[in-house]
N, C-alpha and C positions, 0 to 999 in steps of 0.2 A: 081529032079524036076526042070521044066523050066517055068519060067513066064516072062510076059512082063511088069508087073507092080511091082515096088518096095513095094507098100502097101501089096501085096500079101504074103511078105515074114516076116512081122512083124505083131505081135497080135494087135487087137484093143486097141486105147488109151482110156483115161478117157477124157471126155469133161469138159472144164471149165466152158462154158456157154451152155444153151439148144440149139439145133439145130434152126437156124433161127433167133437168138438173137444176136445182136451186141453190142459191148461196145467199146467207145472211149478210148484207151490207149495211153500212152506216154513213149517212150524209156527213161530210165533213167540211164542205164548203160549197156555196152556191152564188153565182153571179148572174144578174140580169142585164144584158146588153141594152144599148139604146133602141135596138129594134125588136126588143121584147123576147129575144132568145135566151133560154135559161142554160147556163152552162153548171153542171154539177159535177162534183167529185165525191167519190165513195171509196170506202175502205172496207175490207172484210172485217166481220166481227171476230 
């Protein structure tokens, strides 16, 4: 299987907010793993 978009390779995710709804968030913590993955924690403003 060949694809041009990364999203085609992964299953659809669960939305945290309804489509079209935006929430103000503040970054409170971020950690980068040894594999280069960023784990970020946000809080509502």
